[in-house]
Residue, then its C-alpha position, 0 to 999 in steps of 0.5 A: m849082227g853079221r858081217d854085212s851089218t857092219v857099217v864102214v867110214t869111206g869118206l871124209g869132208a869138211t870145211t871149218p875155221l881151221g881149214g877149207d877141207t879135212a886135211s887142213t882141219w885135221a893138221g890144225m887141230l894136231a897143232g893146237r891152232s885156233g880158228i877164232g878171230p874178231i869179226e871185222a865187219d861193221w855190223a858187229a861193232d856194237l855187239p857185246v860179243r864180236i868174236a867167232g870161229q869164221l870160215a878158214v876158206d869162203p865157200a862161194t870161192v870154191l862153188d860155181r859163182v851162179q850156183a853159189r848165188r843161189l844157195d844159203r851159206c849153210e848150203q854152201v858149206a854142206l855142198v863143199a864138205a859133201r863133195e870132198a867127202w864123195a871124192d875121198a870115198g872114191r865116188p862109189g858106184v852105187e845105184p841111186e835108189r841105194l844111196a841116201v843123204v842125211i844132213g842135219t842143221g841146227t838154224g838152216g837158212a838163217l841168214t837167208i831168212l834175216g837178210q831177205d827180211d831186210v831186203l823186204e822192209a827196205s825195198g819192197v816185195r819186188r827186191v826179194s829173191p825169187h830163190t828166198v825159200p829154197m835158200l832158207m829151208a832147213n832141208g835145203p843142205a840135205a836136198w842140195v847134196s841129194i841133187d848133186l850126188g843123184a841120191r834117191a833113197g831118201a834125203h833126211t834133215p835132223v834138226s836137233a840143235c847141236a846134236s844134229g850133225a851126230e844124229a844124222i850120222a845115227t840116222a844114216l847107221d839106221l838106214i843101213h841096218l834097215g836095209r834101205a841103203d848101201v851107202v849114205v852121205a851124212g853130216g851136218a851144216e851151219a853158218c848163222i853168225c849174225p847180229l841176231t844169234l850174237a846178241g841172243f847168246a850174249q843176252a843168255r850169257a852162254h857166249s864168251t865175251r873175251n873180245d879182247a882175247p878171241r883165240q883164248a876164248s873157248r876154254p872147255f874144262d878150264t875154270g876160266r870158261d865164260g861160254f862157248v864161241i860161235g863157228e861155222g862150217s860143215a862136216v860130212i862122212v860117207l857110210e857104207r854097208a861093209g860088204f858093198a865097200a869090200a866089193r869095190g875094193a874101198r879104203v876104210h877109215a874106221v868102223l861106225a860100231g854104235a850109236g846112241v840117241t836119247s832125249d832128257a824131257h827135262h829142260i829147254t836149254a839145261a842138260h840132264p846127266d841121265g840122258q847122256v849116260r844112257a846115250i853113251r851106254a846105248a852106243l856102247a851096247a849097240a857096238g857090243l863093247p864094255p866101258q873099258a874097251v873105250d880108248h878115247v872120247h871127243a867131248h862136246a865140251t862147249s866152254t859152258q860152266l854147267g855143260d862142261l861139268t854135266e858131260a864130264q860127270s856123265v862120261t865118268e859115270a858111263v865110261g870111266t876116267h880111263p879114256s884120253v879126252t879132247a874138246t876140239k871146240s877150243m879150237t873151231g868154236h862151236l859149229f851147232g848143227a855141224a859140231g857132232a859131225l866134226g867131232a865124229i871126224a876127229a874121233i874117226l881120225a884119232v882111230r885111224d891115225g893113232v894120235v889125239p889133238p889137244t884141248v888148247n887154253l885149259d890153263s886151270p883145269d876144273p877140279a870138279v873134272k876128273l877125265d884125263v884131258v889131253t893138253g899141250r901136244p897130241r897124244e900118240g898111241r893106238v886108239t882102238a875104240a872112240l866115242a863122240n859125244a854131241f849134246g843139244f838144247g832141248g834135251h838131245n843126246a847123240s853119242l857115236v862109237f867108232t872102231a879101228a878098220p878091220 
């Protein structure tokens, strides 16, 4: 590909359990600080799981009060993260017909669906909000961001479980390569901490039950891991055609060099290593990089027994054991549809700043994991190419490769 096909990252935005923006989230990751805590709400008292990675900053306090009331929490976090990313990119002066949005989500407006159903059953039809349908739509986050920014080149919503955010970024890369947009705002959003999701994951034995030690509950690659911890938030990046970014003198955080998206066609919840290996190799091939060029891997690593081991084997096979590896879900919990986008931001910042955050709670490394997982303190050193993985229920696999800005 020529220079004009190069795609660069010019904006970053996030709101997470570690902070209300990218800077505070990144600082929390580097400090090894956990954003996971107890759920104090009365509705959680009798649940088998009473811990979560809840937002550090309530998005309703950041947005206009009237607008916030008309948005599901998933839409609120997407708007907060997208606005930060857009401002960080310098608010590109792009024609609306050349600006697209891709925001993935796993469940969309789940809180609205459940909440308004409760209203219907308790109080009747007349008490149901007239904003219910726009609030529950899975495409709501992408739609609201496109309206907010005036994007008219398309507003897309990948719904691929925990791979949604990364798949959104891969889709954005395609849109630019296909010449359909010069700038794309892409990422993921999720906010579904509620009794039903917690009960469902507990029944499936997928969620950690360390209610007495929430900060130690998410333990990627540790022998004592007993499941993920649900989290909420959003992560969004601004991608631009390199020529467009250069013409306006934009600051570049990193280059999105390649993406790989595959499906397992294997099992609805159990991952197959072949699909992950193929996604990683496809991303590297698109980036034109050999495995040995990868310096760092941001692992999907949710803290489940099978999932962590499968990914470790996949990375070992597709890349090797030489790169540094981190798993920031140990601090944020699992943001589901936003997880892949937040992992992408962590990989971008590792490339930009030359530092890798530690994985916390890795007290007893699984001997079956042969990777060089960073623990204890951040690891400093040049990162020229970073791989970010995201894998989801249904056999969805997405891998992204970021390289240093030219």
